[in-house]
C-alpha positions in Angstrom: -42.8 -11.0 -12.2 -40.6 -13.4 -14.2 -37.0 -14.2 -13.5 -36.0 -12.2 -16.7 -38.1 -9.2 -15.5 -36.5 -9.4 -12.0 -33.0 -9.4 -13.5 -33.8 -6.5 -15.7 -35.1 -4.5 -12.8 -32.1 -5.3 -10.6 -29.7 -4.4 -13.4 -31.4 -1.0 -13.9 -30.9 -0.3 -10.2 -27.2 -1.3 -10.5 -26.8 1.0 -13.5 -28.4 3.8 -11.5 -25.9 3.3 -8.7 -23.0 3.2 -11.1 -24.2 6.4 -12.6 -23.9 8.1 -9.2 -20.7 6.2 -8.2 -18.5 7.0 -11.2 -18.8 10.8 -10.9 -17.9 10.5 -7.2 -14.9 8.4 -8.1 -13.8 10.9 -10.7 -14.1 13.7 -8.2 -12.0 11.7 -5.7 -9.3 11.1 -8.3 -9.2 14.8 -9.2 -8.7 15.7 -5.6 -5.9 13.2 -5.4 -4.1 15.1 -8.2 -4.6 18.3 -6.2 -3.0 16.6 -3.2 0.0 15.6 -5.4 0.6 19.3 -6.1 0.6 20.1 -2.3 2.9 17.2 -1.5 5.4 18.3 -4.1 5.5 21.9 -2.7 6.2 20.6 0.8 8.4 17.7 -0.3 6.1 15.2 1.3 6.0 11.4 0.6 3.2 10.1 -1.5 2.2 7.4 0.9 0.9 8.1 4.4 0.3 4.6 5.9 -1.5 5.9 9.0 -3.9 8.1 7.0 -4.6 5.2 4.6 -5.5 2.9 7.5 -7.7 5.6 9.0 -9.6 5.8 5.7 -10.0 2.0 5.5 -11.2 1.8 9.1 -13.8 4.5 8.7 -15.2 2.8 5.6 -15.3 -0.6 7.3 -17.2 0.9 10.3 -19.8 2.4 7.9 -20.3 -0.9 5.9 -20.6 -3.1 8.9 -19.0 -6.4 9.9 -20.7 -8.5 7.1 -18.8 -6.6 4.4 -15.6 -5.9 6.3 -13.3 -7.8 3.9 -14.9 -6.5 0.7 -15.0 -2.9 2.0 -11.3 -3.1 3.0 -10.4 -4.4 -0.4 -12.4 -1.8 -2.2 -10.9 1.1 -0.2 -7.3 -0.2 -0.5 -7.9 -0.5 -4.3 -9.2 3.1 -4.5 -6.3 4.3 -2.4 -3.8 2.5 -4.6 -5.3 4.0 -7.7 -5.1 7.5 -6.2 -1.5 6.9 -5.2 -0.7 5.7 -8.8 -2.3 8.9 -10.2 -0.2 11.0 -7.8 3.0 9.2 -8.7 2.2 9.6 -12.4 1.9 13.3 -12.0 4.9 13.8 -9.8 7.3 11.4 -11.6 6.0 11.9 -15.2 8.8 11.3 -17.6 9.1 11.5 -21.4 12.0 9.1 -21.4 11.4 6.2 -23.7 10.7 2.8 -22.2 13.2 1.2 -24.6 16.0 2.7 -26.7 15.2 3.0 -30.4 15.0 -0.3 -32.2 17.8 -1.3 -34.5 17.1 -3.1 -37.7 17.4 -6.9 -37.4 20.6 -8.3 -38.8 19.9 -10.3 -42.0 23.2 -11.4 -43.4 26.5 -12.9 -42.0 24.8 -13.6 -38.7 27.0 -14.9 -35.9 25.0 -16.6 -33.1 26.3 -17.9 -29.8 24.9 -20.8 -27.8 25.9 -22.7 -24.7 27.1 -26.3 -25.2 28.4 -28.4 -28.1 26.7 -29.7 -31.3 23.6 -31.6 -30.3 22.6 -29.4 -27.4 19.0 -28.3 -27.3 20.1 -24.7 -27.5 21.8 -25.5 -30.8 18.6 -26.9 -32.1 16.7 -23.8 -31.1 19.4 -21.7 -32.8 19.0 -23.8 -36.0 15.3 -23.2 -35.9 15.7 -19.4 -35.4 18.8 -18.7 -37.5 19.2 -21.7 -40.0 21.9 -19.9 -42.0 23.8 -18.3 -39.1 27.4 -19.1 -38.1 27.2 -20.9 -34.8 29.6 -20.1 -31.9 29.6 -22.6 -29.1 30.6 -21.5 -25.6 31.0 -23.3 -22.3 28.6 -21.5 -19.9 25.4 -19.5 -20.1 27.3 -16.4 -19.0 29.7 -16.8 -21.9 26.7 -16.4 -24.3 25.9 -13.0 -22.7 29.6 -12.0 -22.8 29.8 -12.8 -26.5 26.8 -10.7 -27.3 27.8 -7.8 -25.0 31.4 -7.7 -26.4 29.9 -7.9 -30.0 31.7 -11.2 -30.8 28.2 -12.5 -31.7 25.2 -10.7 -33.1 22.8 -12.8 -31.1 22.7 -15.4 -28.4 20.2 -18.2 -27.8 19.6 -19.3 -24.2 17.0 -21.4 -22.5 14.6 -19.5 -20.2 11.8 -21.8 -19.2 10.8 -25.5 -19.3 7.1 -26.5 -19.5 7.7 -29.2 -16.8 10.4 -27.8 -14.5 9.7 -24.1 -14.8 11.9 -21.0 -15.1 15.7 -21.2 -15.6 16.7 -18.6 -13.0 20.3 -18.2 -14.2 19.0 -16.7 -17.5 16.9 -14.1 -15.7 19.9 -13.1 -13.5 22.2 -12.8 -16.5 19.7 -10.6 -18.4 19.8 -8.1 -15.6 23.6 -8.4 -15.0 24.7 -7.8 -18.6 21.9 -5.4 -19.7 21.1 -7.5 -22.8 17.7 -7.2 -24.5 15.3 -10.1 -25.5 14.6 -9.8 -29.2 13.0 -13.1 -30.0 11.6 -16.3 -28.5 10.7 -19.8 -29.5 9.7 -23.2 -28.1 11.5 -26.5 -28.8 9.9 -29.9 -28.1 12.3 -31.8 -25.7 12.4 -35.5 -26.4 14.9 -36.9 -24.0 16.4 -40.3 -24.7 18.8 -42.7 -22.8 21.9 -42.9 -24.9 24.9 -45.3 -24.7 27.9 -46.6 -26.7 27.3 -49.6 -29.0 26.8 -52.9 -27.2 25.7 -51.4 -23.8 22.3 -52.5 -22.5 20.2 -50.9 -19.8 21.2 -53.7 -17.4 24.8 -52.7 -17.9 24.3 -49.1 -16.9 25.6 -47.9 -13.6 26.2 -44.2 -14.3 24.1 -41.6 -16.2 25.3 -38.2 -17.4 23.1 -35.2 -18.1 22.3 -31.6 -17.3 20.4 -31.3 -14.0 17.3 -30.2 -16.0 17.6 -33.5 -17.9 17.4 -35.5 -14.7 14.4 -33.5 -13.4 12.6 -33.9 -16.7 13.1 -37.7 -16.6 12.6 -38.3 -12.8 10.0 -41.0 -13.2 12.2 -43.0 -15.5 15.2 -42.7 -13.2 13.2 -43.4 -10.0 14.1 -46.8 -8.4 17.2 -47.4 -10.6 20.4 -47.7 -8.7 22.4 -45.4 -11.0 24.8 -42.7 -10.2 23.6 -39.4 -11.7 26.5 -37.1 -12.8 25.7 -33.5 -13.8 27.2 -32.0 -16.9 27.0 -28.5 -18.4 24.4 -29.7 -20.9 22.9 -32.8 -22.4 25.1 -32.7 -25.5 28.3 -32.6 -23.4 26.9 -35.6 -21.5 26.4 -37.5 -24.7 29.9 -36.5 -25.9 31.4 -37.7 -22.6 29.5 -41.0 -22.6 30.7 -41.7 -26.2 34.4 -41.4 -25.0 33.9 -43.5 -21.9 35.5 -46.9 -21.8 33.9 -48.0 -18.5 31.2 -50.1 -20.2 28.7 -48.7 -17.7 28.1 -45.0 -18.6 25.1 -43.7 -20.4 23.7 -40.2 -21.0 20.3 -38.5 -21.3 20.1 -36.4 -24.4 18.6 -35.8 -27.8 18.4 -38.0 -30.9 20.7 -35.5 -32.6 23.3 -35.9 -29.9 23.1 -39.7 -30.4 23.7 -39.3 -34.1 26.6 -36.8 -33.7 28.3 -39.0 -31.1 27.5 -42.4 -32.7 25.5 -43.6 -29.7 22.6 -46.1 -29.5 19.2 -45.1 -28.1 18.6 -47.5 -25.3 15.2 -45.9 -24.3 13.5 -43.2 -26.4 11.2 -40.4 -25.0 11.8 -41.0 -21.3 10.5 -37.6 -20.2 7.9 -37.4 -17.4 5.6 -35.5 -19.8 4.9 -35.9 -23.5 4.4 -32.2 -23.6 7.9 -31.4 -22.4 9.0 -28.2 -24.1 11.7 -25.6 -23.5 11.5 -21.9 -24.3 14.6 -20.2 -25.7 15.1 -16.5 -26.0 17.2 -14.6 -28.4 19.4 -11.9 -26.8 21.1 -8.9 -28.4 23.0 -5.8 -27.3 20.3 -3.5 -28.7 16.5 -3.9 -28.8 14.6 -4.9 -32.0 10.9 -4.4 -32.2 8.2 -3.3 -34.7 4.5 -3.2 -35.0 4.3 -7.0 -35.2 6.0 -7.5 -31.8 3.5 -9.2 -29.4 5.4 -9.8 -26.2 7.0 -7.5 -23.7 9.5 -8.5 -20.9 10.0 -6.3 -17.9 12.0 -6.5 -14.7 11.3 -4.4 -11.6 11.5 -4.2 -7.8 9.0 -2.7 -5.3 9.0 -1.4 -1.8 9.0 -4.2 0.8 5.4 -3.7 2.1 2.0 -5.2 1.8 0.3 -4.5 -1.6 3.3 -3.1 -3.4 3.3 -5.8 -6.0 -0.4 -5.6 -6.4 -0.2 -1.8 -7.1 2.3 -2.5 -9.9 0.2 -5.2 -11.5 -3.0 -3.1 -11.2 -1.8 -0.9 -14.1 -1.9 -3.8 -16.5 -5.2 -5.1 -15.2 -6.7 -1.6 -15.8 -5.7 -1.6 -19.5 -6.7 -5.3 -20.0 -3.1 -6.4 -20.6 -2.6 -10.1 -20.2 0.3 -11.1 -17.9 1.6 -14.4 -19.3 4.1 -15.3 -16.6 5.8 -13.8 -13.5 9.0 -14.9 -11.8 10.8 -13.6 -8.7 14.5 -13.7 -8.1 16.4 -12.8 -4.9 18.2 -9.4 -5.2 19.4 -9.2 -1.6 18.5 -10.5 1.8 14.7 -10.2 2.0 14.5 -8.3 -1.3 13.3 -9.6 -4.6 13.3 -8.6 -8.3 10.4 -9.6 -10.5 10.4 -10.6 -14.1 7.1 -10.4 -16.1 6.1 -11.3 -19.6 3.2 -9.4 -21.0 1.1 -9.7 -24.2 1.5 -6.3 -25.9 3.7 -3.9 -27.9 5.7 -0.9 -26.6 4.5 1.1 -29.6 0.8 0.9 -28.5 -0.4 4.0 -26.6 -2.5 2.1 -24.0 0.4 -0.3 -23.3 2.9 2.6 -22.9 0.5 4.2 -20.4 0.2 1.0 -18.4 4.0 0.5 -18.4 4.6 4.1 -17.2 1.9 3.7 -14.5 3.6 0.5 -13.3 7.0 2.1 -13.4 5.8 4.9 -11.1 4.8 2.4 -8.5 8.3 0.7 -8.5 11.6 1.4 -6.9 13.3 0.1 -10.0 11.7 -0.7 -13.4 13.1 -1.7 -16.8 11.7 -3.0 -20.1 14.2 -5.7 -21.3 12.5 -6.6 -24.6 9.6 -6.3 -27.0 9.6 -9.1 -29.5 7.7 -11.8 -31.4 7.1 -15.3 -30.2 8.2 -17.5 -33.1 
């Protein structure tokens, strides 16, 4: 028998096993729904840890030591799916995942950003809203306040750098102020060493920048006996360096910051990576989404037990929804809140189903945006 013939025969046997396995799986899931009804009547919890362990142990003993790990994983996955089905039945809700979408604002847009002219966030704003009136504020939190208090229609804040990772403060503020993500874009970050006219690299003794700027240029800074002074953002650093009379102060910032503050570029493109990019999100007080939206952001917390996060994510795996990133943020001692970005649209039936199944597995669950990646 040829290799092709052997594979064909083995695949037929697998198909036969699947033909017997799926009806049994369906029968098991149907019984799980019946159990949900019994638990509701007696006000019983969905999860019974000792019973679940008993089921896993019995299956492992039947499969034998060679397949101990695989059998345990299989049974815990089946149990988790059963638990999800029970939760979906007990906690089924018709409440929308997001409030109704408002129409995007097209005219007389006021947009807030953190920093001063020349900041990377200003450059992201100019890309997203080239005709908007720009409102500069001092801190990230001030952007959220301006949007929440309706002093600005939108806010633009950094959320992730391709080199240094997530910007945790933005995630925390999204949850704190209940704002929605309504857009996202990426900006190429080309950091430069800037200094007043006449200053050379050998004259520099102090460098100003945002902490992210220092991290993005760590290789350039390594081994140089310079004092590194943190500023609110790179544009503020450039502005401060331009006013310095010390004859020793430089800044890390953009070419635009150099132009606006009449600074020389002592060293261009000093980032550790040529692919250094930062992602900026647009925040608003109400959601904006339509059929063309292709990203969803959610935040949630789970029970503090083994497998709780896996059960939440299983809902997306089952529907073939791609999770593009996940971040965790401390919520309290030993407790964490998760932020996930998914490829999808809240108007899609299968996506809605997956989100509701995930929500049923969580202690807290919220969709914080459905939007387009610009």
